[in-house]
C-alpha positions as CSV (number, residue, x, y, z in Angstrom):
1,M,85.4,-46.9,-13.2
2,I,86.3,-50.6,-13.3
3,E,89.3,-51.1,-15.6
4,E,90.7,-54.2,-17.4
5,Q,93.6,-54.7,-19.8
6,A,92.7,-56.1,-23.2
7,R,94.1,-56.6,-26.7
8,V,92.3,-55.2,-29.8
9,I,91.3,-58.0,-32.1
10,S,89.0,-56.1,-34.6
11,V,88.3,-52.5,-35.4
12,E,85.1,-51.0,-36.6
13,Q,83.9,-47.4,-37.1
14,G,83.8,-45.9,-33.6
15,H,84.1,-49.3,-31.9
16,A,86.7,-52.0,-31.4
17,W,86.4,-55.7,-30.4
18,V,88.8,-56.4,-27.6
19,E,89.8,-59.6,-25.9
20,T,90.4,-59.8,-22.1
21,Q,92.0,-62.6,-20.1
22,R,89.9,-63.7,-17.1
23,R,92.1,-63.8,-14.1
24,S,91.5,-64.9,-10.6
25,T,93.1,-63.3,-7.6
26,C,93.2,-66.6,-5.8
27,G,97.0,-66.8,-6.0
28,S,97.4,-63.9,-3.6
29,C,94.8,-65.1,-1.0
30,A,95.7,-67.0,2.1
31,A,92.7,-69.3,1.8
32,N,93.6,-70.4,-1.7
33,K,93.4,-74.2,-1.2
34,G,90.2,-74.3,0.9
35,C,88.1,-71.8,-1.0
36,G,85.3,-72.7,-3.4
37,T,86.1,-69.7,-5.6
38,S,89.6,-71.0,-6.2
39,V,88.2,-74.4,-7.2
40,I,85.8,-72.8,-9.7
41,A,88.6,-70.7,-11.1
42,K,90.7,-73.8,-11.7
43,V,87.8,-75.6,-13.4
44,V,86.8,-72.6,-15.6
45,G,90.4,-71.7,-16.3
46,N,91.8,-68.5,-17.7
47,R,89.4,-68.1,-20.6
48,R,89.3,-65.1,-22.9
49,S,86.3,-62.9,-23.2
50,R,85.5,-60.8,-26.3
51,V,83.8,-57.5,-25.8
52,R,82.7,-54.7,-28.2
53,A,83.9,-51.4,-26.7
54,I,83.4,-47.7,-27.7
55,D,86.7,-46.4,-29.2
56,P,87.3,-42.7,-28.6
57,V,91.1,-43.3,-28.8
58,G,91.5,-44.6,-32.3
59,V,93.1,-47.9,-31.7
60,R,94.5,-50.3,-34.2
61,L,94.5,-54.1,-34.5
62,G,96.8,-55.7,-32.0
63,D,97.0,-52.7,-29.6
64,E,97.1,-53.4,-25.9
65,V,94.5,-51.1,-24.2
66,V,92.7,-50.4,-21.0
67,V,89.0,-50.9,-21.1
68,G,86.6,-49.4,-18.5
69,I,83.0,-49.5,-17.5
70,E,81.2,-47.4,-14.9
71,E,80.6,-49.1,-11.5
72,A,77.0,-47.9,-11.4
73,A,76.2,-49.5,-14.7
74,L,77.8,-52.8,-13.6
75,V,75.8,-52.7,-10.3
76,R,72.5,-51.9,-12.1
77,G,73.1,-54.6,-14.7
78,S,74.0,-57.2,-12.0
79,L,70.9,-56.3,-10.0
80,A,68.8,-56.7,-13.1
81,V,70.3,-60.1,-14.0
82,Y,70.3,-61.6,-10.5
83,T,67.5,-60.1,-8.5
84,V,64.6,-59.5,-11.0
85,P,64.1,-63.1,-12.0
86,L,64.4,-64.2,-8.3
87,I,61.9,-61.6,-7.1
88,T,59.4,-62.3,-9.9
89,L,59.6,-66.1,-9.1
90,L,58.9,-65.4,-5.4
91,V,56.1,-62.9,-6.2
92,G,54.4,-65.4,-8.6
93,A,54.5,-68.2,-5.9
94,L,53.3,-65.9,-3.1
95,L,50.6,-64.5,-5.3
96,A,49.3,-67.9,-6.1
97,R,49.3,-68.9,-2.4
98,W,47.5,-65.7,-1.5
99,L,44.9,-65.8,-4.3
100,W,44.2,-69.6,-4.0
101,P,45.0,-70.7,-0.4
102,A,43.3,-74.0,-1.0
103,A,45.3,-74.7,-4.1
104,G,48.0,-77.4,-3.9
105,E,51.7,-77.1,-4.2
106,P,51.7,-77.7,-8.0
107,V,49.8,-74.5,-8.5
108,V,52.2,-72.5,-6.4
109,V,55.2,-74.1,-8.2
110,L,53.7,-73.3,-11.6
111,S,52.9,-69.8,-10.6
112,G,56.4,-69.3,-9.4
113,L,57.7,-70.6,-12.7
114,A,55.4,-68.2,-14.5
115,G,56.8,-65.4,-12.4
116,L,60.3,-66.5,-13.3
117,A,59.4,-66.5,-17.0
118,A,57.9,-63.0,-16.7
119,G,61.1,-61.9,-15.0
120,L,63.2,-63.4,-17.8
121,V,61.1,-61.7,-20.5
122,W,61.5,-58.3,-18.7
123,L,65.3,-59.0,-18.5
124,R,65.4,-59.6,-22.2
125,L,63.6,-56.3,-22.9
126,F,65.9,-54.5,-20.4
127,A,69.0,-56.0,-22.1
128,G,67.7,-54.9,-25.6
129,R,67.1,-51.4,-24.2
130,V,70.5,-50.9,-22.6
131,S,72.5,-52.6,-25.4
132,S,72.6,-49.3,-27.3
133,D,73.0,-47.1,-24.2
134,P,76.6,-45.8,-24.0
135,R,76.4,-45.8,-20.2
136,Y,76.3,-49.6,-20.2
137,Q,79.0,-50.1,-22.8
138,P,82.7,-50.6,-22.1
139,V,85.0,-47.8,-23.3
140,I,88.6,-47.9,-24.4
141,L,90.2,-45.5,-21.9
142,R,93.8,-45.5,-23.2
143,R,96.4,-47.4,-25.3
144,L,99.1,-49.2,-23.4
145,H,101.2,-50.6,-26.2
146,S,100.9,-50.6,-29.9
147,L,102.3,-52.9,-32.6
148,H,102.6,-50.0,-34.9
149,P,105.8,-47.9,-34.8
150,R,104.0,-44.5,-34.8
151,A,100.7,-44.7,-32.9
152,N,99.5,-41.1,-32.3
153,G,102.9,-39.8,-33.5
154,V,104.8,-41.4,-30.7
155,L,107.1,-44.3,-31.1
156,A,105.5,-47.3,-29.4
157,P,107.5,-49.7,-27.2
């Protein structure tokens, strides 16, 4: 389970919208000044991300919580986003080269772009299918701090 701290910004029935702060670990790395990742982190900055999470805890507006997502879901989603369009682009280009060996480069490029488009369409369908699958949704694991004096019957800090 990959975990991240967040603040509840909105509450719905069974779900909550949480806001996380993007952080870079570049400050603790010895290669901080010479690394491309640290340059990107400085350009992008510490932006906030809003995410809808399943709420089995019963959080309230303003609560500090820990949100988690399964590693397997993150890996499957990342593979779908990054590899499927790339593979379909290559398959489209190679298929054009194999079917029409005498065709010029523009045909191969257009076939590659058609493959990329097919991969993006598949990705859109995949995203629609998993958007309602609880295995791919972040979940609020626990409350850290509450702004309310008696959250779950315990005085909050």
